[in-house]
C-alpha positions in Angstrom: -3.5 -72.0 -28.9 -1.8 -68.8 -30.1 -1.1 -67.6 -33.6 2.0 -65.8 -34.7 1.7 -64.0 -38.0 5.0 -63.8 -39.9 5.8 -62.5 -43.4 5.1 -65.8 -45.2 2.2 -67.1 -43.2 0.7 -67.9 -39.8 2.1 -70.2 -37.2 -0.4 -71.7 -34.8 1.4 -72.8 -31.7 1.2 -74.0 -28.1 3.9 -73.8 -25.4 4.6 -76.9 -23.3 6.9 -76.2 -20.3 8.9 -78.9 -18.6 12.1 -79.6 -16.8 14.5 -79.3 -19.7 17.4 -77.1 -20.7 16.6 -76.3 -24.3 13.9 -75.1 -26.5 12.5 -77.0 -29.4 9.6 -77.0 -31.9 7.7 -79.7 -33.7 4.5 -79.9 -35.7 1.8 -82.2 -34.3 -0.7 -84.2 -36.3 -3.1 -81.3 -36.2 -0.6 -79.0 -37.8 -0.1 -77.0 -34.6 3.5 -76.2 -33.6 4.3 -77.5 -30.1 7.1 -75.4 -28.6 8.8 -77.2 -25.7 10.6 -74.9 -23.3 12.1 -74.9 -19.8 10.0 -73.4 -17.0 10.5 -69.7 -16.9 10.8 -69.0 -20.6 8.6 -65.9 -21.5 6.0 -65.6 -24.3 8.2 -62.9 -25.8 11.1 -65.4 -26.0 9.0 -68.0 -27.6 7.7 -65.6 -30.2 11.2 -64.5 -31.1 12.3 -68.1 -31.3 9.4 -68.8 -33.7 10.1 -65.7 -35.8 13.8 -66.7 -36.1 12.8 -70.2 -37.2 9.7 -69.1 -39.2 10.6 -70.3 -42.7 11.8 -73.6 -41.4 8.7 -74.1 -39.2 6.4 -73.2 -42.2 8.3 -75.9 -44.2 7.7 -78.4 -41.3 4.0 -77.5 -41.3 3.7 -78.0 -45.1 5.5 -81.4 -44.8 3.1 -82.4 -42.1 0.1 -81.5 -44.3 1.6 -83.4 -47.2 2.2 -86.4 -45.0 -1.4 -86.4 -43.8 -2.6 -86.3 -47.4 -0.2 -89.1 -48.3 -1.4 -91.2 -45.4 -5.0 -90.7 -46.5 -4.2 -91.7 -50.0 -2.2 -94.7 -48.9 -5.0 -96.1 -46.7 -5.0 -99.2 -44.6 -4.5 -101.5 -47.6 -1.3 -99.6 -48.6 0.1 -99.8 -45.0 -0.7 -103.6 -44.9 1.2 -104.0 -48.2 4.2 -102.1 -46.9 4.1 -104.2 -43.7 4.2 -107.5 -45.6 7.0 -106.2 -47.8 9.0 -104.9 -44.9 8.8 -108.2 -42.9 10.6 -109.8 -45.8 13.0 -107.2 -47.0 14.2 -105.5 -43.8 15.4 -108.6 -41.9 17.3 -109.8 -45.0 19.0 -106.4 -45.2 19.8 -106.4 -41.5 21.4 -109.9 -41.8 23.4 -108.8 -44.8 24.7 -105.5 -43.4 25.3 -106.8 -39.9 27.5 -109.5 -41.4 29.6 -106.9 -43.3 29.7 -104.6 -40.3 30.4 -107.2 -37.6 27.5 -106.2 -35.4 24.6 -108.3 -34.0 21.2 -106.8 -33.1 19.3 -108.6 -30.4 15.9 -108.2 -32.0 14.5 -106.7 -35.3 11.0 -105.5 -35.2 8.8 -104.0 -37.9 6.0 -101.5 -37.0 4.0 -98.8 -38.7 5.5 -95.8 -36.9 4.7 -92.5 -38.5 7.4 -90.3 -37.1 10.6 -92.2 -37.5 11.9 -94.8 -40.0 14.0 -96.6 -37.5 15.3 -96.7 -33.9 17.9 -98.6 -31.9 17.6 -99.2 -28.2 20.4 -99.3 -25.7 19.7 -103.0 -25.4 20.4 -103.6 -29.1 16.9 -103.9 -30.4 16.2 -102.4 -33.8 12.8 -101.1 -34.8 11.9 -100.2 -38.4 8.7 -98.6 -39.7 7.2 -100.3 -42.7 6.6 -96.9 -44.2 10.3 -96.8 -45.3 9.4 -99.4 -47.9 7.6 -96.7 -49.9 11.1 -95.2 -50.7 13.9 -96.5 -52.9 16.0 -99.5 -52.1 19.0 -97.2 -51.4 16.9 -95.3 -48.8 16.0 -98.5 -47.1 19.6 -99.6 -47.1 20.6 -96.2 -45.5 18.0 -96.7 -42.6 19.3 -100.2 -41.9 22.9 -99.1 -42.0 22.1 -96.0 -39.8 20.4 -98.2 -37.1 23.1 -100.8 -37.2 25.8 -98.1 -36.7 23.9 -97.2 -33.5 24.8 -100.5 -32.1 28.4 -99.2 -31.9 27.7 -95.4 -31.5 24.5 -94.6 -29.6 24.6 -91.0 -30.7 25.0 -88.9 -33.8 28.6 -88.0 -33.2 31.2 -87.5 -36.0 32.4 -91.0 -35.3 28.8 -92.3 -35.9 28.6 -90.5 -39.2 32.0 -91.7 -40.3 30.8 -95.2 -39.7 27.7 -94.6 -41.8 29.8 -93.1 -44.5 32.1 -96.1 -44.4 29.3 -98.5 -45.4 27.4 -96.0 -47.5 29.6 -93.3 -49.0 26.7 -91.5 -50.7 24.3 -91.8 -47.6 23.5 -88.0 -47.8 21.4 -88.7 -51.1 19.4 -91.3 -49.4 19.0 -89.2 -46.3 17.7 -86.3 -48.4 15.2 -88.6 -50.2 13.7 -89.6 -46.8 13.0 -85.9 -46.1 10.6 -85.8 -49.1 7.4 -87.8 -49.7 7.4 -91.1 -51.5 5.4 -91.5 -54.7 2.1 -93.3 -53.9 2.4 -95.6 -56.8 5.8 -96.8 -55.5 3.8 -98.4 -52.7 2.0 -100.8 -55.0 5.2 -102.4 -56.4 
């Protein structure tokens, strides 16, 4: 592991090289930045990339720390409660919105994924994390609509976002809410 010191703090990072065309950075559960690069990318380039994205990466690191604290406070009992709630609420919302939107998912599954609130496979299977239940009803609606729109648009093209906006004109507010942390007492409702 290497450490890059920037004006506002330190960025611990590791470089992972693979057959890819782009460079990306994410923060792992240990708070270390994983920089994924194509083979042949120099250490100097990686450091320049991290410096250019420094403030954003520090925000990502802070969010990861806060999420870890939140998960510890929530505990297994809290996750179990969210799972029970999600198994009732999410399928109902999927039925409601899929009727309005004229789409039909193959399967709807609820899991406890930590890194994403929902996903849609090319086969039409929808997966939702029970953790989304800690957010507002509007945010849950947004995640459901977002994944249902992927049944028509398997990307995040402008056509996809127009479709999301058609069914939820103020989706950006819900999307922004999901970037923050839920309130722990909201989980106990």
